[in-house]
N, C-alpha and C positions, 0 to 999 in steps of 0.2 A: 714392118714385119713383126709379128708377134714373137715375144721371147718368153722362155720359161722363167717363172718366178720361184725362187728358192725360199721356202718358208721354214721358220724355226718352230712352228706350231706342230703339236702331235696330231695324228689323224683323229677324227672326232670320236671314234669308237674306243680310243685308248684313254684310260683314266690314270694319270701319273701319280695320283694320291694313293693308289692301291697296288699291292703286289700282284703281278700276273700269276694266276693259279696254275700249279702243275697239273698234269693230266690225271684224271681218275682218282684212284686211292692214294696217289702220291701228294695230293693237294694239302691235306691236313698235316702230315709229317713235316712238310717244308714250312708251312705257316708256323708250326710250333717251334721249329728251329729258329726261325727269324724273329719270333717274339722275344727270344733270349739273346738276340744279336747286340753287340756293343754299339753299333751305329744307330743313332736316333732315327734317322730317316727310314731305315729298314724296319725298325720296330713300329714306327707310325704306320707305314704302308701295310705291314703284316696284320696289325690289330684292326685296321680299317677293313681289310679283306675278310678277316676272320669274323668280324661282326656281321657282315652280309652273309657269309657262308653258314653261320649258325642259325639264321632265320629259317633255314630249311630243316624241319624236325628230323629228317633222316640222318643229318650230320651230327646231331647232339651226342648220341651214344659213342660214336667213333671218336669224336673230339675228346670226350672224357676218358676213353680207353687209352688214348695217346698221352694223356696228362696235361692237356691245355689249361685245365683249371689251376694247376700248380704254377704254370707260366703266367697266367692272368693274376694270380695271387701276388706274385713278385712284382708285376707291373703296377700294382696299386700304390707302390712307393716311388714310382717313376717321377722325376722332376718335371717332366713335360705334361702339360694339361691335356693335350690331344690324346696322349697315350692313356692317361688316367681316365679321361672321359670315355673313350671307347672300350677300355678294359672293364669299367663298371657297367657299361651297356651290354657287353658280352656276358658278364656274370648275371645280369638281370634276365637276359634271354635264357641262359642255362637254368636259372632258378624257376623258370616257368614249367619245368618238367620234373617228374618225381625222381628220376635218376640224377638230375642236376641238384636237387635239394639234398639228396643223400650224399652227393659229392661235397657239398658245402660243409656238412657235418663231419664227414670222414676226413677231410683235409683241413679242418679248422679254419675255414675262410671267414667265418662270421666276425671274429674279433679284428683281423686286418682290414676287413671291409668297413667296419664301424669307425676306423681311424679317419675315414674320409667324411665323416659327419662334420669335421672341422675344415674341410677343403675350402679354399677361398673362391672357387668357381661354382656358381649356382648349378650348372648342368651336371657337374660331377657329383654334387650332393644329391641332386634329384635322382640320378641313376642309382646312387647308393641306397637311398631310401626306397626306391622302387624294388630293388633286389631284396632288401631286408623285409619289406612288406610281403613279397612273394614267398619268402622262406617261412614267414610266420603263419602262413595260412594252413600249415600242417601242424598237428600237436607236437611232433618231434622237433620241428623247426622253431616253433614258439618256445619250447622248453630250452632249446639251445641258446636262444636270445636271452631268456631269463637267467639261465645258468652263467651266461657270460657277463652278468651284472650290467646289462645295457638299458634296463628299464629306467634307471635314474637319469642316464644320459639322454634318453629319448624324451623324458618329461622336461628336462632342461632345454633341449633343442626346440621343443614345442613352444616355448615362450618367445623365441627370437626368430624362428624361420619364416619364410614366405608362405603365402596361402596355399600354393600347390603342394609344397612339402609338408605343411601342417596336416593336410588331408592324409598323406601317406603315413605320417607319424601316428595320427589318431587311429588309423586302420591297424597299424602294427601293434600298438598298445592294446587295441581291442582283442586281437588274437592272443597276445601274451597274457592278458588278464583272464582269459578263459582257461588258461593252464595254471596260473598262479597270481593271486591278488595281493599277497603279502608284500612283495617287493614294491608294488605301486602304492600300497597303503603306507609304507615306510617313508615315502617321499611326500611332496606337496601336490601330488597328482590331482586330488579332488579339488583343491583350490584352483589349479590351472584349468581343469575342465570347466569349472564353474565360471571362470573369467571368460572363457571362449563361448559361453552360451549367448553372449551379446555381440558376437562377431558379425560383420556385415555379410559374410557369405553363408547362404543357407546350408550348404554341405558341411561346413565346419560347425555350425550350430547343431545340426542333426547328429553328427558323429560325436560331438562333445557330450550331448545328452545320452547317446548310446553308451559312451564310455563311463559316464556316471552310473548308468544302470548296471554295467558290468562290475564296477568297483563296489557297488552297493549290495552285491549278492551276499557276502558275509556280514555278520552282525556288526563287526567293527567298521565296515564300509557304510552301513546305514547310519550309524552314530556319527561317523565323520561327515557325511553329507549334511546332517542336521547341524553339526557343530560349525561348519564353514559357511552355512547359509545357502545351500544349493537349492532349497525348495522354492523360495520366492521367484528366482529367475526361471525355474522350470514351470511354475504356474503361469508366468508371463508368456512363455513360449507356446502355451496351449492355444493362444490366439494368433500364432504365426501363420503366414499365408502359405507356407510350404507344408504339405501333408506329411512328409517324412519327418520333419522337425516336430510336428504335433504328435506323431506316433511315438517317437523316441522320448519326448518329454513326458508323455503319459506313461510310457513304460518305466521310466526312471522313478516317477512318483509312485507307481504301482509297487515297485521294489522297496522304496524307502519307507512307505507308509505301512509296511508289515509290522513295524515296531510301534509301541505306544507313543514313544517320543516322536516318531515320524508322523503319526496320525495327528498328534496335538499341534505340531508345527505346521502341517498342511492345513488344518482347520483354521489356525490363526492367520495363515496366508490367504484364506478365503478361496480354497481350491475347488470346493464343491460346485459352485455355479459354472465356472469355466469348463469343468469336466462334464457336467450335465449338458452343456451347450453342444458338446461334441458327440453325444450319444448317437446322433443320426448323421455323423460325418460320412462323406462319400468313400473314404478310405477304410476298408475293413480292419486293417491293423490298428488304426486309430480307435475305431469303435471297440474292438476287443480289449485293448489296453486301458481305455477309459472305463469300461465296465469293471475290469479287475481292480482298478484304482478306487472306484466308487465302492466296491465290495469291501476293500480294506478299510476305507473311511467309515463305512456303515457299522463296523464292528465296535465303534465307540458310541456311547449314548447320544452325544451331541450330533455326530454325523448321521446316525440312524434317524434322529428326530427331523433333521433338515431334509434328508433324502425321501422320507415318507411323503413329502409334498410333490416329489417328482416320480413317484412309483409308476404312474400310468405311462409316462414317457419311456421309462426303462422297460416296462412290460412289452412295449411295441417291438423291441429288439428280439423277443422270444420267437418271432417269425422271420428273423433275418435269413437271407439266402445262404449265408456263410455259417457252416456248422460250429466253428470255433466261437463265433459271436453269440450264437444261440446258447451254447453251453455257458458262456460267461454271463449272459443275461439271466438265465435261469438261476444260476448261483447267486447273482446279485439280488434278484427278487426274493429269493429264499432267505438271505441274510438280512435284508432290509426289513422284511415283514415278520422276522422272528420275534416271538414274545416269550418272556421268561415264565 
């Protein structure tokens, strides 16, 4: 005769790791209360549920109105890794919206969040840097990071972090340097970017070259790039198999060679031939940056003399299907063929 089996397992549709949501508009107030509960299990379940709840864009504004950002800010100091991990993930989701980025600045969340740069758990640091990168994508957010004196810390973390986090740090620094390059120039950022030009991952090589280009916009940055020896590895990257790496390397050379010192160093590094070889590259950004770099080099007598041997190849780009490339080619031809 069959007997009933008494099971200790929960029904399959019940997740014991998450707090059951209250009905309708009572869900968020209850979650917010439980985020501040003294019981660890309650906090864990609440932050897990909130993380899922915030992935619906309709819930973001209401969550911010109820002050969940303040509760999440407090959870960044929690001793439990699960709470810290999910709290940083929630903040990353919130930072993906304009109202969320405004809340970060209004409630001074940037500095407490940056404390987790030193967290012992990789996933918590990754979520932290994802949120920080998202904030930096707006000028006000980038300024907030710069004003919080975090550029120095980001450059230091770039030296030691894992590849995936390095990518996020390079992106964050990129947006910060569009707002202010002085803080980065005051550190050894140019040296660190130059070292990463030889990284095994193409994304990191590409973003390092892009960041060198950003940092080289002011005159002090151009001089710094020459001083620390950034030009030879950039010239080497012109032969990289990744088109994005080639484009950013050419862009960095284009920026640095505006100065006489930069032109001289690039010519000594024999940059002209690798640049000329890329005039017909399949990537239009590569072609445009290469032509601009060649224009800068042709402003020196030595560069003009050598480039006159390649003028016909450069003239072919005057019929390029991309208007920006055509404009760059016309200027290059005009400068190269100029006679006093």
